[in-house]
N, C-alpha and C positions, 0 to 999 in steps of 0.2 A: 852800115845800116841802110844807106840809100839803095845799094844794089838789091838787098833783100826786099825792100819795099817796092822797088821797080819790078822785081821778080813776081811779087804777089799781084801787082797790078796786071802784069802780062798774063799771069794765070787766070785772073778774073776775066780779062778781055777775051782770052781764048775760050774760056768756059762759056761766057755769054754768047759768043759767036756760034757755039755748037748747040745752043738750046732753042727750042721752038719759041717764036716771038710773035706777039700780037700788039696792036696799038691799044693803049689803055684809055680809061677815062679817070681823071684824077692823077694819073701818072702817064707820061708820054708812051712808055713801052712797058710791057709785062713779059717776063720770061718764065717758061715752064720749068721749074726747078724742084726736083723731088715731089712731083705730082701736085704742086700748087703754083699759082701764078704770082711770081715775086716782082714787085715794082722795081724798075731799073734803078730808081733813086735809093732803094734799100739793099740792093744786091750785095755790095761790098760788106756792109754791116752785118747782114745775115750770115754770109760765109764766115766772117771773122768770129761772130758770136758762136756759130756752130762748132768751129774748130778750136776755139780758145777758152770759152767760158768754163770756169770750174765752180760748180755749185757747192754750197755748204749745206749741211743737214738742216740748219736753222733758217735757210732762205725761204722766202715766200714769193711765188710768181703769180702775178695777176695777168691772166690770159684772156683774150677776146678776139672776136672778129671786129674789124673797124666799125665804129659808130654803133656799138651795141650796149653802151653804158660804161665804157672803159674809164672815163674821167671820174665818174661817180664811184665806181668800185675801187679805183685807186685811192680816192679820198677816204672812203669808209675803211678799207683795209689798213691804210696807214694809221688812221685814228684809233682803230681797235687795238692794233699791236702796240701803239705808243701811248696808250691812255695813262700809264703810270708816269711817263716822262713829261707829258704836257697836259695842262688843264684844257678841257674842251671849250672853254669860253675866254680864257685870257692868254695872250701871248702864244697862241697855237700857231705852228708853222703854216697851216692852211690859210691863215689870215693874211700872210705875207708872201706865200709861194704858191704857184700853180701845182695841182696834184701831179702833173707830168714832170715837174722838177723834183718833187719829193719821191716819186716812184718812176724813175726813168726807164724808157724802152731800151732793152739790151742791144737791139740792132743799131739804135742811135749811138749808144755808148761806144760800140765797136766800129762805127763808121770811121774811115780814115786810117792813118798809120799809127806809129808809136804804141803797138800792142802791149809791149812790156810795161810802159807807163800806165796804161789803162788797167792792166791786171794788178799792178802794184796798188793803184788807187782803190780798186774793188776789194782787194784783200784787207785793206785797212778800214773799210767802212764799218760803222757801228752795226752790231747785230741785234735783232734779226734784220738782214738786208731785204728790201722789198723792191722787186723789179716788175716791169711790164713787158709783154710780148704779144705780137699778133701771129706768131708762127703756129701752124697746125701742130697738133701733138706729135705725130710721127717724125716731124722735122726738128723737134727740140734736141739740144745737145744731149749726148749720153749721160753727162754728169747730172743733168736735171732728172732724167728718167730713172737713173740708178741710185741716186742719193735719197735721203729721207725728206728732202725739201717738199713743201706743199704747193699745190697749184689751185688757185681759186679762179674759176672760169665763168664768164657771163655771156649769155647770148640773148638775142632779142627777136621778136617776130620779124621774119624776113621782109615783110612788106614795109614796115617802119624802118628797118635797117637800110633797105635799098633807097628809100626817099631821103633819109638822113645823109647817106653817103653821096647821093646825087647832088644834093644842095651844097654839101661840104666841098665836094670836088669842083663845083662851079665857082665857089668862093676862092679856093686856094689856087686854082689853075684855070681861070675863065677863058683864056685863049684857046686851050685844047678842046673846049667843049662846044665851040660855035658850030661845028659840023655834025655834032652828035645829038640827036633828039633823045628825050627821055625814053621813048619806045625802043630806040636802037640800043640805048644803054641797058635796058631791061633784057633785051634779046641776048646781048653779050653775057649779062649776069646769069641768065638761065642756062647758058652754055657753060657756065663756070668761069668765064673769062672776066675776072675782076680781081683786084689786088688781094692777095692771100686766100683767094677762092680756089676751087668752088666753095661757096658759102656753106652748103649742107655737109660737104666732106669735113670742113673745119669744125662744125658743130658736132657731127657724129664722132669724130676722133676723140674729142674730150668727153662726149656723152658715154661712149663705150668704155673709156678708161675709168670714168667715175663709177660705173657699175662694177667693173672688174676689180677696181682698186679704190674703194671709197675713202680710205685713209690718205690717199695720194691726191685725188682730184675732187673738189667740190664743184658741182654744176649748178649754176644759178640762172634763172630767167629774169630779165629786166622787168617784165610785167608783174611777176610775183613779188619782186623786191619792192616795187612801187606800191603794190597792194597791201603788203604787210612788212614794212621795213623793220619793225621791232623784232619780229620772229626771225627774219633772215639775218639780221645783224648778230643775233644770239647764235644762230647756226654757224656763221663765219667764225665767231670767237671760239666756239666749241671745237670746230674743225682745226683751228690754229693752236689748239691746246692752251688757250688763255680765256676760259669761260668767265663770264661776268659773275661776281659774287652776289649773294642776296643783298648785301649792303650797297653794292654799286647799283643794283636794280632799283632799290628803294630810294637811293639818292639821285635818281634820274640820269645816271651816266649814259645809258643807252639813248635816251631821248635827246640828250645834249649832243651826242655824236651824230645822230640823224639830222638834227637841226643845223649843226655846223657844216655838214656835207650836203645839205639840200641844194637842189638846182638853183633856186632863187637866191640863196645866201651866196653861193659861189659865183653866180653870174653877176651879182651886184658889188662884189669886192673890187676895189681899184686894181688890185694885182692881176685880175683876170679881164680887165677892160682894155688894156693896152700892152704893148710889148710882145715879144715872141718867146716861144719855147721850142725845145728840140732843135730841129734844123730849120729855123726861121719860120715856124708856123705861128701865125698871129693868134694869140690866146682868145681873142673875142670870137673867133670862128668855132671854138670848142663848145660854146653854149648857145643853142638855138631855142628850142621849145621844151625839149625833154618830155614830150607828151606821148601818150599811147593812142594809136588810131589816126594820126595825122595823115597817113598815107591815102585815106579816102579822098583827100583834096587834090591828089595828083594822078591817081590811077583811072584809066578808062576801063570800061567793061572788058575789052579785049585783053588789056594788061592784067586785070584781075584773074581772068581765065588762064592766061599764060603762066603766071607765077603759081597759081593754085595747083595747076596740073603738074608743074615741075616739082613743087614741094611734095605733092602726093606720091609722085613717082620715086623721088629721091629719099624720102623719109619713111616710106612704106615698110612696115615690119620692124622698125627700129625701136618703137615705143616712145619716140620723141615727137611731140606735136605742139602746135601753137593755136591759140584762139585768134581768128583773123577778123572777127567782127569788131567794129569800133565801139 
């Protein structure tokens, strides 16, 4: 076993050396892999996930660009799918586990060796299995794209996404940020050089697939989910073939799920105030403000112009647009 694991590492190292490389923010290095910038810390997990994951038709994948409402959507999706198993108010797993523990990232699961053990564990999980990923649509494993499994995707206004990611990166990796100003980080981001970016390519990949194959991909916007959570929670349930019954609606099941998964509720739970999740990420960093329009407190007029022009250029003609006023 050791030799095959060493062989895999040698392959990864050789592959890394052949890829275009940039210094990242939030991750020391980024490598251009399959047209997206993969953080060096995720590379092994991404390769293993792409090569070994076997999707089941009942699987649900929560996909997102980082800092776009991932934690919230994971909590909502888990609660919608498991509402028969768990009451929304008593003994619910979300009261004692972080959403990222209940809906793990597939590249985190596949990080490291012992692929056989990981596959065995995954095949024995209770169905429907729910997983997360930040991978762009074109880079998802064949088994996800070719099976009947469902993908729920969330995106967010790029202005707020950028600020949220900038602040998050400063918290998790403060030493790497000292020489990079927020203006320089935006410059890199507008060139597409950001983990799992370019941002617009990420969004457009899922956007186009949701139009071409609406039974496969449900495309959500963070702002719309905040504006009318009830409507969009019902949309998610219908998309996942487990619509709410009239009885559930009249009994307040939807409202209970929304309340359980609310930002304030999750932020104030003891389980999310301390400890780590995934690969030693402090849970408290996952909950900042959850607001729309906070970017106005960080952007200069020149930065607004820069990102506005980039968005206009990259999203032009796609039908995908965002309100940018606070």
